[in-house]
All heavy atoms as an XYZ file, in Angstrom:
828
protein
N     -24.124      2.073     17.954
C     -23.206      2.301     19.062
C     -22.028      1.346     18.951
O     -22.196      0.180     18.612
C     -23.901      2.075     20.411
C     -24.736      3.223     20.853
C     -26.101      3.210     20.693
C     -24.149      4.332     21.432
C     -26.881      4.270     21.105
C     -24.901      5.392     21.849
C     -26.280      5.372     21.694
N     -20.861      1.858     19.292
C     -19.667      1.032     19.409
C     -19.564      0.702     20.895
O     -19.575      1.596     21.733
C     -18.412      1.808     18.949
C     -17.177      0.967     19.133
C     -18.563      2.256     17.512
N     -19.517     -0.581     21.225
C     -19.491     -0.982     22.634
C     -18.219     -1.756     22.954
O     -17.499     -2.188     22.066
C     -20.714     -1.856     22.984
O     -20.684     -3.032     22.184
C     -22.009     -1.113     22.740
N     -17.973     -1.912     24.236
C     -16.820     -2.682     24.707
C     -17.262     -3.516     25.903
O     -18.175     -3.139     26.630
C     -15.680     -1.749     25.096
N     -16.591     -4.638     26.077
C     -16.876     -5.485     27.245
C     -16.212     -4.879     28.478
O     -15.089     -4.417     28.411
C     -16.327     -6.891     27.038
C     -17.069     -7.674     26.006
C     -16.416     -9.052     25.836
N     -17.189     -9.831     24.912
C     -18.053    -10.761     25.293
N     -18.231    -11.041     26.550
N     -18.739    -11.425     24.382
N     -16.937     -4.886     29.586
C     -16.407     -4.404     30.865
C     -16.861     -5.356     31.965
O     -17.789     -6.149     31.780
C     -16.899     -2.972     31.194
C     -16.360     -1.974     30.208
C     -18.397     -2.904     31.281
N     -16.191     -5.279     33.102
C     -16.597     -6.048     34.285
C     -17.095     -5.050     35.323
O     -16.373     -4.144     35.721
C     -15.418     -6.833     34.851
C     -14.946     -7.960     33.954
S     -16.165     -9.264     33.744
C     -15.973    -10.163     35.250
N     -18.347     -5.211     35.744
C     -18.916     -4.343     36.770
C     -18.593     -4.951     38.142
O     -18.813     -6.146     38.354
C     -20.422     -4.227     36.608
C     -20.828     -3.730     35.239
C     -21.377     -2.337     35.334
N     -22.046     -2.020     34.072
C     -21.606     -1.089     33.251
N     -20.557     -0.386     33.546
N     -22.231     -0.852     32.129
N     -18.111     -4.107     39.017
C     -17.762     -4.525     40.379
C     -16.772     -5.685     40.393
O     -16.718     -6.463     41.350
C     -19.015     -4.895     41.187
C     -20.092     -3.849     41.099
C     -21.246     -4.081     40.363
C     -19.936     -2.621     41.735
C     -22.229     -3.110     40.251
C     -20.917     -1.659     41.629
C     -22.058     -1.904     40.899
O     -23.032     -0.939     40.787
N     -16.026     -5.816     39.303
C     -15.017     -6.867     39.242
C     -15.558     -8.260     38.987
O     -14.800     -9.205     38.879
N     -16.889     -8.436     38.880
C     -17.432     -9.776     38.638
C     -18.583     -9.905     37.662
O     -18.892    -10.992     37.212
C     -17.917    -10.440     39.939
C     -18.184     -9.675     41.167
C     -19.534     -9.877     41.766
C     -17.181    -10.287     42.125
N     -19.238     -8.844     37.308
C     -20.399     -8.938     36.437
C     -20.006     -8.477     35.028
O     -19.706     -7.294     34.814
C     -21.555     -8.060     36.961
C     -21.910     -8.449     38.407
C     -22.767     -8.172     36.046
C     -22.836     -7.464     39.091
N     -19.991     -9.409     34.068
C     -19.657     -8.993     32.703
C     -20.792     -8.161     32.091
O     -21.965     -8.456     32.293
C     -19.469    -10.318     31.957
C     -20.230    -11.323     32.754
C     -20.262    -10.847     34.168
N     -20.418     -7.111     31.384
C     -21.407     -6.237     30.754
C     -20.782     -5.589     29.524
O     -19.608     -5.758     29.253
C     -21.860     -5.170     31.751
N     -21.606     -4.868     28.784
C     -21.127     -4.078     27.640
C     -21.499     -2.629     27.914
O     -22.559     -2.340     28.465
C     -21.768     -4.558     26.347
C     -21.377     -5.987     25.991
C     -21.803     -6.366     24.594
N     -21.016     -5.753     23.539
C     -19.789     -6.125     23.165
N     -19.183     -7.098     23.811
N     -19.167     -5.531     22.182
N     -20.613     -1.716     27.558
C     -20.929     -0.307     27.735
C     -20.561      0.472     26.481
O     -19.668      0.079     25.740
C     -20.271      0.264     28.984
C     -18.882      0.717     28.867
C     -18.321      1.260     30.191
O     -18.877      1.036     31.275
O     -17.286      1.914     30.105
N     -21.294      1.560     26.267
C     -21.066      2.381     25.087
C     -19.730      3.089     25.142
O     -19.345      3.614     26.179
N     -19.019      3.090     24.027
C     -17.742      3.789     23.925
C     -17.767      4.837     22.821
O     -16.979      5.749     22.820
C     -16.606      2.797     23.630
C     -16.338      1.820     24.728
C     -15.860      2.576     25.958
N     -15.832      1.705     27.091
C     -14.737      1.351     27.738
N     -13.578      1.809     27.367
N     -14.814      0.549     28.767
N     -18.670      4.668     21.868
C     -18.710      5.604     20.755
C     -19.985      5.439     19.966
O     -20.700      4.450     20.100
N     -20.256      6.426     19.154
C     -21.414      6.406     18.272
C     -20.875      6.580     16.859
O     -20.173      7.534     16.574
C     -22.359      7.554     18.627
C     -23.579      7.752     17.741
C     -24.506      6.545     17.837
C     -24.320      9.013     18.144
N     -21.165      5.619     15.987
C     -20.693      5.704     14.610
C     -21.850      6.143     13.726
O     -22.905      5.521     13.705
C     -20.152      4.348     14.145
C     -19.492      4.424     12.791
C     -18.782      3.140     12.428
N     -17.824      2.695     13.410
C     -16.586      3.187     13.564
N     -16.179      4.167     12.804
N     -15.774      2.706     14.467
N     -21.635      7.252     13.010
C     -22.621      7.767     12.062
C     -21.895      7.879     10.727
O     -21.135      8.813     10.504
C     -23.158      9.153     12.494
C     -24.198      9.647     11.515
C     -23.696      9.115     13.910
N     -22.088      6.889      9.864
C     -21.327      6.853      8.612
C     -19.849      6.736      8.932
O     -19.430      5.863      9.673
N     -19.040      7.664      8.423
C     -17.604      7.653      8.688
C     -17.262      8.352     10.004
O     -16.129      8.301     10.458
C     -16.865      8.335      7.540
N     -18.225      9.000     10.626
C     -17.975      9.727     11.868
C     -17.985      8.791     13.052
O     -18.782      7.863     13.140
C     -19.042     10.779     12.103
C     -19.024     11.932     11.149
C     -18.389     11.995      9.938
C     -19.692     13.158     11.314
N     -18.629     13.189      9.354
C     -19.425     13.934     10.164
C     -20.486     13.683     12.303
C     -19.918     15.210      9.998
C     -20.993     14.950     12.133
C     -20.699     15.707     10.997
N     -17.123      9.063     14.007
C     -17.106      8.329     15.273
C     -17.122      9.367     16.387
O     -16.226     10.193     16.476
C     -15.856      7.461     15.372
C     -15.799      6.659     16.619
N     -15.243      7.129     17.773
C     -16.252      5.427     16.904
C     -15.338      6.207     18.719
N     -15.954      5.169     18.211
N     -18.146      9.366     17.205
C     -18.304     10.345     18.267
C     -18.134      9.641     19.600
O     -18.762      8.610     19.855
C     -19.713     10.997     18.185
C     -19.900     12.011     19.289
C     -19.921     11.623     16.813
N     -17.276     10.199     20.466
C     -17.078      9.626     21.794
C     -18.345      9.772     22.626
O     -19.030     10.783     22.550
C     -15.914     10.326     22.491
N     -18.659      8.759     23.412
C     -19.800      8.809     24.326
C     -19.362      8.320     25.693
O     -18.351      7.637     25.834
C     -21.000      7.955     23.821
C     -21.529      8.478     22.501
C     -20.632      6.493     23.700
N     -20.134      8.677     26.709
C     -19.846      8.193     28.052
C     -20.446      6.791     28.222
O     -21.086      6.278     27.303
C     -20.357      9.185     29.107
C     -21.866      9.314     29.159
O     -22.574      8.482     28.564
O     -22.346     10.257     29.809
N     -20.241      6.130     29.352
C     -20.746      4.760     29.533
C     -22.254      4.597     29.370
O     -22.739      3.508     29.159
C     -20.323      4.411     30.964
C     -19.133      5.262     31.220
C     -19.396      6.537     30.474
N     -23.009      5.691     29.450
C     -24.461      5.607     29.319
C     -24.922      5.952     27.906
O     -26.105      6.053     27.639
C     -25.130      6.508     30.353
C     -24.807      6.065     31.744
C     -25.445      5.102     32.475
C     -23.720      6.516     32.529
N     -24.823      4.941     33.685
C     -23.743      5.792     33.748
C     -22.705      7.442     32.352
C     -22.819      5.986     34.756
C     -21.779      7.631     33.361
C     -21.850      6.906     34.545
N     -23.994      6.202     26.992
C     -24.348      6.474     25.605
C     -24.592      7.930     25.276
O     -25.041      8.256     24.189
N     -24.291      8.841     26.197
C     -24.476     10.274     25.938
C     -23.203     10.853     25.319
O     -22.100     10.584     25.797
C     -24.807     11.009     27.237
N     -23.359     11.640     24.262
C     -22.204     12.269     23.608
C     -21.589     13.300     24.541
O     -22.283     14.012     25.259
C     -22.629     12.916     22.297
N     -20.266     13.351     24.521
C     -19.547     14.309     25.354
C     -19.519     15.655     24.632
O     -19.096     15.751     23.491
C     -18.122     13.807     25.604
C     -18.065     12.381     26.184
C     -16.633     11.894     26.241
C     -18.693     12.340     27.556
N     -19.983     16.707     25.298
C     -20.105     18.021     24.673
C     -19.384     19.058     25.527
O     -19.589     19.130     26.735
C     -21.597     18.418     24.528
C     -21.732     19.827     23.988
C     -22.321     17.431     23.637
N     -18.522     19.858     24.885
C     -17.846     20.960     25.560
C     -18.777     22.163     25.477
O     -18.957     22.745     24.418
C     -16.513     21.250     24.855
C     -15.698     22.301     25.582
O     -15.968     22.548     26.775
O     -14.803     22.881     24.954
N     -19.393     22.528     26.582
C     -20.389     23.600     26.582
C     -19.731     24.974     26.564
O     -18.750     25.216     27.256
C     -21.277     23.490     27.828
C     -22.100     22.210     27.948
C     -22.785     22.154     29.303
C     -23.119     22.124     26.830
N     -20.261     25.887     25.751
C     -19.808     27.273     25.746
C     -20.455     28.000     26.918
O     -21.410     27.507     27.521
C     -20.210     27.977     24.438
O     -21.630     27.907     24.307
C     -19.545     27.340     23.236
N     -19.941     29.169     27.232
C     -20.563     29.977     28.280
C     -21.937     30.437     27.786
O     -22.086     30.801     26.619
C     -19.692     31.188     28.612
C     -18.432     30.829     29.359
C     -18.725     30.203     30.714
O     -19.604     30.649     31.458
N     -18.006     29.145     31.041
N     -22.953     30.413     28.621
C     -24.298     30.812     28.201
C     -24.320     32.209     27.584
O     -23.731     33.140     28.124
C     -25.100     30.779     29.500
C     -24.373     29.824     30.375
C     -22.914     29.996     30.017
N     -24.991     32.325     26.431
C     -25.187     33.602     25.785
C     -23.988     34.164     25.047
O     -24.067     35.227     24.453
N     -22.853     33.482     25.050
C     -21.663     34.043     24.431
C     -21.063     33.167     23.341
O     -20.087     33.545     22.722
C     -20.588     34.247     25.497
C     -21.021     35.206     26.564
C     -19.855     35.565     27.450
N     -20.409     36.048     28.698
C     -19.975     35.695     29.869
N     -18.968     34.898     29.982
N     -20.529     36.169     30.940
N     -21.637     32.016     23.096
C     -20.997     31.074     22.197
C     -21.201     31.289     20.713
O     -20.333     30.976     19.921
N     -22.316     31.871     20.320
C     -22.656     31.927     18.903
C     -23.340     33.247     18.572
O     -24.053     33.803     19.395
C     -23.586     30.761     18.550
C     -23.042     29.450     19.030
C     -23.461     28.891     20.230
C     -22.067     28.782     18.308
C     -22.932     27.702     20.688
C     -21.525     27.598     18.762
C     -21.962     27.057     19.952
O     -21.423     25.896     20.408
N     -23.153     33.727     17.326
C     -23.850     34.952     16.935
C     -25.356     34.687     16.793
O     -25.756     33.596     16.403
C     -23.236     35.293     15.575
C     -22.654     34.024     15.068
C     -22.297     33.199     16.272
N     -26.150     35.674     17.135
C     -27.601     35.532     16.995
C     -28.161     36.758     16.279
O     -27.626     37.857     16.392
C     -28.308     35.400     18.364
O     -28.020     36.564     19.144
C     -27.851     34.162     19.104
N     -29.214     36.537     15.542
C     -29.923     37.608     14.858
C     -31.410     37.405     15.076
O     -31.887     36.269     15.096
C     -29.634     37.577     13.344
C     -28.192     37.925     13.041
O     -27.772     39.043     13.381
O     -27.480     37.068     12.472
N     -32.128     38.496     15.227
C     -33.573     38.432     15.380
C     -34.242     38.085     14.060
O     -33.817     38.525     12.991
N     -35.298     37.294     14.136
C     -36.039     36.877     12.948
C     -36.570     38.092     12.186
O     -36.494     38.162     10.963
C     -37.179     35.943     13.375
C     -37.850     35.253     12.238
C     -37.174     34.289     11.504
C     -39.158     35.549     11.900
C     -37.790     33.636     10.451
C     -39.790     34.899     10.845
C     -39.099     33.939     10.122
N     -37.068     39.092     12.908
C     -37.605     40.303     12.263
C     -36.500     41.053     11.524
O     -36.735     41.620     10.450
C     -38.261     41.205     13.303
N     -35.281     41.061     12.079
C     -34.157     41.730     11.413
C     -33.796     41.041     10.101
O     -33.430     41.689      9.125
C     -32.931     41.765     12.324
C     -33.123     42.672     13.525
O     -34.004     43.556     13.475
O     -32.392     42.496     14.517
N     -33.908     39.734     10.072
C     -33.620     38.980      8.846
C     -34.701     39.268      7.811
O     -34.408     39.550      6.638
C     -33.517     37.469      9.135
C     -33.345     36.681      7.844
C     -32.354     37.185     10.084
N     -35.963     39.223      8.221
C     -37.074     39.476      7.293
C     -37.060     40.899      6.737
O     -37.369     41.119      5.573
C     -38.417     39.211      7.972
C     -38.791     37.748      8.187
C     -40.128     37.652      8.904
C     -38.862     37.013      6.865
N     -36.697     41.856      7.561
C     -36.707     43.255      7.121
C     -35.492     43.613      6.265
O     -35.453     44.692      5.680
C     -36.773     44.182      8.337
O     -35.542     44.132      9.042
N     -34.504     42.749      6.195
C     -33.312     43.021      5.398
C     -32.199     43.694      6.177
O     -31.144     44.018      5.626
N     -32.405     43.925      7.459
C     -31.378     44.537      8.309
C     -30.137     43.641      8.367
O     -29.013     44.120      8.436
C     -31.954     44.757      9.704
C     -31.199     45.674     10.580
C     -31.954     45.818     11.902
C     -31.632     47.097     12.600
N     -32.366     47.228     13.858
N     -30.368     42.319      8.346
C     -29.287     41.332      8.296
C     -29.260     40.783      6.878
O     -30.261     40.270      6.385
C     -29.522     40.193      9.317
C     -28.427     39.154      9.208
C     -29.601     40.750     10.723
N     -28.123     40.911      6.220
C     -27.993     40.498      4.815
C     -27.895     38.980      4.693
O     -27.276     38.322      5.541
C     -26.751     41.137      4.182
C     -26.770     42.646      4.236
C     -27.924     43.198      3.426
C     -27.966     44.707      3.477
N     -29.261     45.257      3.337
N     -28.467     38.398      3.631
C     -28.428     36.941      3.426
C     -27.014     36.355      3.366
O     -26.792     35.221      3.752
C     -29.144     36.744      2.089
C     -30.022     37.939      1.952
C     -29.281     39.063      2.620
N     -26.023     37.165      2.918
C     -24.654     36.638      2.816
C     -24.083     36.238      4.182
O     -23.156     35.448      4.256
C     -23.739     37.639      2.118
C     -23.487     38.921      2.882
C     -22.600     39.855      2.089
C     -22.394     41.152      2.871
N     -21.622     42.109      2.109
N     -24.648     36.756      5.260
C     -24.215     36.380      6.609
C     -24.406     34.880      6.830
O     -23.649     34.243      7.543
C     -25.002     37.186      7.670
C     -24.750     36.665      9.066
C     -24.675     38.660      7.574
N     -25.413     34.313      6.156
C     -25.762     32.917      6.377
C     -25.147     31.965      5.352
O     -25.380     30.768      5.408
C     -27.281     32.757      6.390
C     -27.940     33.633      7.420
C     -28.672     34.748      7.040
C     -27.801     33.366      8.766
C     -29.266     35.569      7.980
C     -28.380     34.179      9.716
C     -29.117     35.281      9.322
N     -24.344     32.494      4.417
C     -23.728     31.648      3.396
C     -22.778     30.646      4.060
O     -21.955     30.998      4.896
C     -22.959     32.512      2.389
C     -22.341     31.711      1.264
C     -21.757     32.648      0.225
C     -21.003     31.985     -0.872
N     -21.455     30.820     -1.460
N     -22.924     29.376      3.691
C     -22.101     28.275      4.227
C     -22.207     28.139      5.745
O     -21.269     27.688      6.395
C     -20.632     28.436      3.817
C     -20.441     28.387      2.315
O     -21.184     27.629      1.655
O     -19.577     29.104      1.794
N     -23.319     28.553      6.307
C     -23.506     28.471      7.758
C     -24.614     27.475      8.089
O     -25.497     27.222      7.282
C     -23.869     29.840      8.324
N     -24.554     26.939      9.288
C     -25.648     26.140      9.820
C     -26.487     27.105     10.651
O     -25.958     27.807     11.510
C     -25.128     24.986     10.705
C     -26.282     24.253     11.343
C     -24.265     24.049      9.892
N     -27.775     27.162     10.363
C     -28.648     28.123     11.041
C     -29.692     27.369     11.859
O     -30.364     26.479     11.342
C     -29.355     29.043     10.010
C     -30.314     29.990     10.704
C     -28.327     29.801      9.189
N     -29.811     27.739     13.117
C     -30.843     27.186     13.987
C     -31.874     28.277     14.234
O     -31.517     29.426     14.468
C     -30.268     26.752     15.343
C     -29.345     25.579     15.250
C     -27.982     25.751     15.332
C     -29.848     24.301     15.081
C     -27.131     24.671     15.252
C     -29.005     23.219     14.995
C     -27.639     23.402     15.083
N     -33.135     27.921     14.185
C     -34.207     28.870     14.439
C     -34.943     28.413     15.684
O     -35.334     27.255     15.792
C     -35.190     28.938     13.242
C     -36.337     29.884     13.535
C     -34.451     29.345     11.974
N     -35.097     29.310     16.637
C     -35.792     28.944     17.866
C     -35.976     30.149     18.769
O     -35.466     31.235     18.502
N     -36.694     29.933     19.839
C     -37.007     31.009     20.783
C     -35.922     31.140     21.845
O     -35.255     30.180     22.198
C     -38.339     30.710     21.458
N     -35.772     32.367     22.333
C     -34.876     32.627     23.458
C     -35.724     33.059     24.644
O     -35.731     34.221     25.027
C     -33.856     33.701     23.097
C     -32.825     33.231     22.103
C     -31.674     34.224     21.958
O     -31.447     35.025     22.883
O     -31.029     34.196     20.913
N     -36.450     32.136     25.198
C     -37.329     32.409     26.324
C     -36.665     31.875     27.597
O     -36.489     30.661     27.742
C     -38.679     31.717     26.097
C     -39.651     31.937     27.231
O     -39.322     32.700     28.170
O     -40.739     31.344     27.193
N     -36.266     32.759     28.509
C     -35.600     32.300     29.739
C     -36.395     31.252     30.517
O     -35.813     30.431     31.220
C     -35.441     33.584     30.557
C     -35.457     34.677     29.546
C     -36.373     34.205     28.448
N     -37.717     31.252     30.362
C     -38.548     30.264     31.060
C     -38.309     28.853     30.523
O     -38.604     27.874     31.189
C     -40.021     30.616     30.932
N     -37.742     28.750     29.308
C     -37.492     27.442     28.707
C     -36.013     27.041     28.773
O     -35.614     26.059     28.165
C     -37.947     27.439     27.250
C     -39.425     27.615     27.106
C     -39.854     27.659     25.644
O     -39.046     27.794     24.744
N     -41.139     27.525     25.419
N     -35.197     27.814     29.486
C     -33.770     27.501     29.580
C     -33.548     26.152     30.265
O     -34.343     25.704     31.089
C     -33.025     28.587     30.352
C     -32.765     29.816     29.502
O     -33.111     29.799     28.304
O     -32.219     30.792     30.042
N     -32.424     25.547     29.907
C     -32.026     24.258     30.463
C     -30.802     24.506     31.331
O     -29.852     25.159     30.896
C     -31.687     23.268     29.328
C     -32.908     23.075     28.435
C     -31.165     21.951     29.881
C     -32.586     22.502     27.076
N     -30.801     24.011     32.550
C     -29.666     24.209     33.443
C     -28.536     23.272     33.031
O     -28.733     22.070     32.879
C     -30.073     23.941     34.899
C     -29.043     24.362     35.904
C     -28.725     25.856     35.848
O     -29.659     26.670     35.770
O     -27.537     26.193     35.876
N     -27.340     23.820     32.793
C     -26.173     23.023     32.406
C     -25.037     23.291     33.382
O     -25.159     24.149     34.270
C     -25.704     23.376     30.979
O     -25.160     24.706     30.990
C     -26.828     23.290     29.967
N     -23.924     22.620     33.192
C     -22.766     22.798     34.066
C     -22.197     24.214     33.978
O     -21.547     24.683     34.907
C     -21.686     21.778     33.711
N     -22.426     24.908     32.856
C     -21.906     26.266     32.692
C     -22.954     27.335     32.979
O     -22.657     28.509     32.921
C     -21.350     26.482     31.265
O     -22.403     26.303     30.324
C     -20.212     25.532     30.959
N     -24.172     26.935     33.282
C     -25.252     27.879     33.553
C     -26.448     27.601     32.665
O     -26.411     26.707     31.818
N     -27.526     28.380     32.809
C     -28.727     28.134     32.008
C     -28.497     28.477     30.539
O     -27.890     29.484     30.214
C     -29.775     29.058     32.636
C     -28.996     30.092     33.365
C     -27.689     29.486     33.746
N     -28.974     27.594     29.651
C     -28.841     27.798     28.207
C     -30.178     27.513     27.546
O     -30.918     26.658     28.000
C     -27.809     26.826     27.621
C     -26.422     27.009     28.187
C     -25.478     26.022     27.582
C     -25.038     26.533     26.280
N     -23.675     26.758     26.037
N     -30.442     28.217     26.436
C     -31.669     27.906     25.708
C     -31.419     26.681     24.826
O     -30.274     26.296     24.580
C     -32.195     29.116     24.919
C     -31.281     29.548     23.799
O     -30.862     28.742     22.979
N     -30.970     30.835     23.762
N     -32.488     26.081     24.361
C     -32.377     24.838     23.590
C     -31.598     24.994     22.298
O     -30.874     24.097     21.884
N     -31.713     26.158     21.642
C     -30.992     26.392     20.394
C     -29.490     26.415     20.659
O     -28.691     25.828     19.938
C     -31.462     27.711     19.725
C     -30.626     28.038     18.507
C     -32.930     27.616     19.358
N     -29.102     27.096     21.721
C     -27.685     27.199     22.079
C     -27.115     25.829     22.453
O     -25.994     25.478     22.077
C     -27.548     28.175     23.243
C     -26.164     28.669     23.489
C     -26.131     29.746     24.566
O     -27.124     29.927     25.301
O     -25.086     30.396     24.663
N     -27.886     25.039     23.166
C     -27.450     23.700     23.547
C     -27.299     22.807     22.315
O     -26.324     22.059     22.188
C     -28.442     23.090     24.539
C     -28.001     21.835     25.268
C     -26.701     22.057     26.014
C     -29.081     21.390     26.238
N     -28.235     22.907     21.369
C     -28.141     22.145     20.124
C     -26.907     22.572     19.333
O     -26.206     21.740     18.756
C     -29.414     22.333     19.281
O     -30.541     21.923     20.066
C     -29.367     21.526     18.004
N     -26.615     23.865     19.305
C     -25.422     24.367     18.611
C     -24.158     23.796     19.247
O     -23.211     23.430     18.538
C     -25.407     25.887     18.629
N     -24.103     23.714     20.575
C     -22.954     23.101     21.262
C     -22.783     21.647     20.834
O     -21.668     21.177     20.609
C     -23.132     23.156     22.784
C     -22.802     24.507     23.383
O     -22.166     25.336     22.694
O     -23.182     24.729     24.549
N     -23.898     20.932     20.727
C     -23.826     19.522     20.335
C     -23.328     19.374     18.907
O     -22.490     18.516     18.615
C     -25.194     18.863     20.511
C     -25.610     18.781     21.955
C     -27.074     18.460     22.144
O     -27.886     18.634     21.244
N     -27.429     18.000     23.336
N     -23.814     20.218     17.995
C     -23.359     20.157     16.612
C     -21.882     20.534     16.509
O     -21.120     19.914     15.770
C     -24.203     21.062     15.721
C     -23.893     20.955     14.234
C     -24.233     19.550     13.719
C     -24.654     21.994     13.449
N     -21.472     21.523     17.266
C     -20.058     21.928     17.281
C     -19.184     20.762     17.745
O     -18.111     20.519     17.198
C     -19.871     23.130     18.198
C     -18.439     23.603     18.288
C     -18.320     24.760     19.258
C     -16.868     25.111     19.482
N     -16.700     26.059     20.571
N     -19.647     20.022     18.744
C     -18.891     18.863     19.227
C     -18.742     17.816     18.130
O     -17.673     17.236     17.958
C     -19.561     18.256     20.461
N     -19.815     17.570     17.370
C     -19.738     16.607     16.271
C     -18.752     17.064     15.203
O     -17.925     16.287     14.736
C     -21.116     16.395     15.643
C     -22.131     15.629     16.470
C     -23.489     15.660     15.787
C     -21.676     14.202     16.683
N     -18.823     18.339     14.800
C     -17.911     18.858     13.780
C     -16.468     18.873     14.269
O     -15.549     18.581     13.527
C     -18.327     20.261     13.333
C     -19.437     20.274     12.320
C     -20.545     21.068     12.500
C     -19.382     19.482     11.182
C     -21.572     21.098     11.565
C     -20.408     19.487     10.242
C     -21.498     20.303     10.440
N     -16.251     19.233     15.537
C     -14.900     19.272     16.097
C     -14.304     17.874     16.126
O     -13.163     17.662     15.730
C     -14.928     19.872     17.518
O     -15.478     21.181     17.448
C     -13.539     19.928     18.117
N     -15.082     16.890     16.564
C     -14.628     15.506     16.622
C     -14.307     15.003     15.211
O     -13.290     14.377     14.981
C     -15.683     14.626     17.284
C     -15.169     13.237     17.598
O     -14.132     13.142     18.268
O     -15.797     12.267     17.161
N     -15.172     15.327     14.262
C     -14.982     14.901     12.874
C     -13.718     15.531     12.284
O     -12.899     14.867     11.660
C     -16.207     15.270     12.045
C     -16.062     14.987     10.568
C     -16.064     13.680     10.104
C     -15.904     16.016      9.664
C     -15.919     13.401      8.747
C     -15.774     15.752      8.307
C     -15.773     14.450      7.864
O     -15.641     14.186      6.538
N     -13.528     16.843     12.508
C     -12.350     17.544     11.959
C     -11.068     17.011     12.581
O     -10.052     16.833     11.879
C     -12.484     19.048     12.218
N     -11.090     16.704     13.870
C      -9.894     16.179     14.533
C      -9.509     14.821     13.975
O      -8.330     14.503     13.810
C     -10.140     16.088     16.040
N     -10.469     14.010     13.635
C     -10.176     12.668     13.108
C      -9.718     12.710     11.654
O      -9.042     11.807     11.209
C     -11.401     11.778     13.269
C     -11.689     11.488     14.720
C     -12.922     10.622     14.888
N     -13.292     10.532     16.262
C     -12.718      9.728     17.147
N     -11.737      8.959     16.789
N     -13.123      9.704     18.396
N     -10.101     13.764     10.928
C      -9.677     13.873      9.524
C      -8.226     14.309      9.408
O      -7.576     14.037      8.424
C     -10.563     14.878      8.786
C     -11.955     14.349      8.530
C     -12.758     15.285      7.700
N     -12.158     15.385      6.374
C     -12.406     16.350      5.511
N     -13.230     17.297      5.826
N     -11.838     16.384      4.342
N      -7.729     15.057     10.389
C      -6.347     15.581     10.313
C      -5.336     14.655     10.934
O      -5.479     13.756     11.539
C      -6.267     16.955     10.998
C      -7.115     17.965     10.263
O      -7.291     17.862      9.056
N      -7.655     18.931     10.995
């Protein structure tokens, strides 16, 4: 973690998280160390394919060339409530990875 000195209530010296450094990457974090993530609208952010469709050949392997693939269940009972609405864990993980790649690409340019 990249930290900075702060004064709490104007009198208590403390350190708070400002960023997370992973190799050459620097990811912004909030004061509690959580990465800032721009959430997509539930169910609309990323393409999805059924596992059976991939196994049966209905979805061609070239679809996944140079892609990051997450495998997981889409069970509404396991959804996580977010600021944009309920999302499944795979979708939330994809949002987090997108935030890392977006932050990395912005710093490279």
